N, C-alpha and C positions, 0 to 999 in steps of 0.2 A: 557702270555695267561691266561685269567680267567678260573678257573676250575669248575665254576658252573654258572647257569643262574638264578636260583630262589631258595629261601628257604621259607618254610611255616611251621607254627606251627600246629602240629597234636594234641598235648595234653599239658596242662599246669596245674601245681599246685604249692604250695608254696615251694616245695623242688626240683622239677625236671621237666624239659620241654623236650618234644619229638618233633624232627624236621624231616621234609623231605626235601631233597635237590635234585634238578635237576643237578646232577654232570656231568661234561664233561670229557670224557676219552682222552687218548693221540691221538686217531684217530679222535677226534672231535665229536664223538657220545655221546648223552646224556643217562644217566642211573640213576636209583633211588638209593639214598643213605640216610640212616637214622642214626641219632645220638641223644644223650641226652646231656643236658646242665643244669647247675644251673643258667645260664644267661638268661635274657629276649631276645626277638627277635632282638632288636637293639644292644644288648651288646654281642651277641655270637661272638666268636673270628674270625670266618670266615668273619664277617662283620666289626668288630671294629679293628682287628689286635692288640688288647690289649695283654699284656703278664703278667697280674696280676695273683696272686694265689687266688683261692677260699677257700683254706684250708691250714692247717699246720699239720705237724707231729712233735712230741716232742721227743728229744733224752735226757732223764733225768738220769744223773749219780747220784747215791745215795750219798749225801754229807757225811754221817756218815761212809760210807765204799765205797770209790771210785772204789773198785773192783767189785761193783755191779751196775746194771742198773735197773730202774723201768720199768716193762712191764705190760701189762694187758692181761687178757684172757676174750674175749667178745663174746657173742652170736651174730652171724650174720644171719639175717633172710633169705637172698637169698641162703645161704649155708645150713641152717637148722642145724647148728652146731657151736661150739665155735672155735674161731680163736685166736692165739697168735699175739699180735700187740704191737705197741707203742701207747701211748696216742695221740689223734689227734682230729681235729674238724674243723668246718667252721669259716671263718673270718667274723665277723659281720660288718655291715656298720659303718664307722668312727672308726674302730678298726685296730691297726697294727698287724702284724703277731706275734710280741713279746707279745702284750697284749692278743691275742687269746691263745697263749701257756700257759700263767699264768692262765687264766680263765679256760681253758680246763683241765689243770692238777688238779686244785682245784675241778672242777665238777666231773671228772672221778675217781680221786684217793683220794681226800681230802688233798693232799700234796701241800706245797708251792713250787714255782719254781722260780729260779733266772737265768736269761738269761746270757749265756757266750757270751761276745762281741768280743772275739779275733778271730784270724785266717782269712783266705781268705773270702771275701764277696761273691765270686762266688759260694760257697757251700751253701749259703742261698737264692739264687735266685729261682724263681718258676721253677719247672720241671713238665712236663705233665704226667698225670696219665695213660691214655689209649687212645691215640689219634685216634685209630680206631673206637671208639664209643662215645667219649666225648671230649669236649674242656677244661675239668677241669684240673687245675694245682694246685700243692701244694708246699710248701717250708718247709724245716726243720728248727727247732729252737733248739739249743743246750744249755744245762745248767745243773744246780744243783737242785735236789729235796731234800726236808727235811720236817720234821714234822711227823704227825701221819696219817696213812691211814684211810680213812673214805668213806662211801658210802652215806652220808647224802644228798649230792647235786646231786646224780645220778638221771637221769630222769627215769620214769616208763618204758619207751621203751628200756632202757639200762640194760643189765645184765652183770656186770663187776666184775672180780676178780683182785685185785692188787697183783703183784708179785715183789719180790726183788731178782734178779737173778745174780749169779756169772757166770764166763765164762764156768764152767763145766755144769751148768744148761742150759745156753744159747745154748751150743753145743748140748746138749741132745734135746732141743726143736727143733732146726733146723734139727736134724736127724730124730726125731720121731713124731713131732706134726704138726698140720695144722697151717700155718704161712702166713701172708701177705707178698707180694713181697718187699714192701719198708722196712718193718722191717728186712727181711732176708738180704738185702743189707747193711743196717746200722749195723746189728749185725756182719757182716764180719769185719767192722771197730772196733767194740767193742772187738771182740776176739783177735785182734792184738794190742790193745791199752795198754798203760802203765798206771797203776792206779795212779802213781805220776803225770802224765801229760795226763789225759784222753782225752783231746781235741787236742792233738798234730797233729793228722791226718788232722786237718783243716788248718794247716800252709802251 
């Protein structure tokens, strides 16, 4: 049974689109449903059934000291405060997830990033971000960070602090600070990882 009869665009800009759906409940009655998407009207996933990721999140182990991970502390305007996160960003057209990860690491932290290719591929597939209000999906890219931290490529709209955190500091952040959900889940893996084999949890 189809679960909607019509979708219309209420607002559109270069970053985000707002849609209204005539959704159909289990009783067959129609009700209003609203959602946002980075996709155009024909590409929204309710229509296209696509499973692609719009963005990535980077899991960057510090190569000089595998007992540390690179995090960022970034101001988030909807919250009006700083949030502890992993580097992340949107996948540009004609760009792979791995290419996006390398580019975003350089832009947000100034660091070079080498993708780790081992482990189960299923951990790198797209996962949905918040299916109650958006069709956006993201995938994780794992690897090594190295070089010197810099903010030279950071956009004016971004206020970012680069952090090199060991497990003690990560545990403190999870306990005391404002944290994104996807970072929190990935940090659970970091806390149980072995610095000699930091990506073993992907096997």
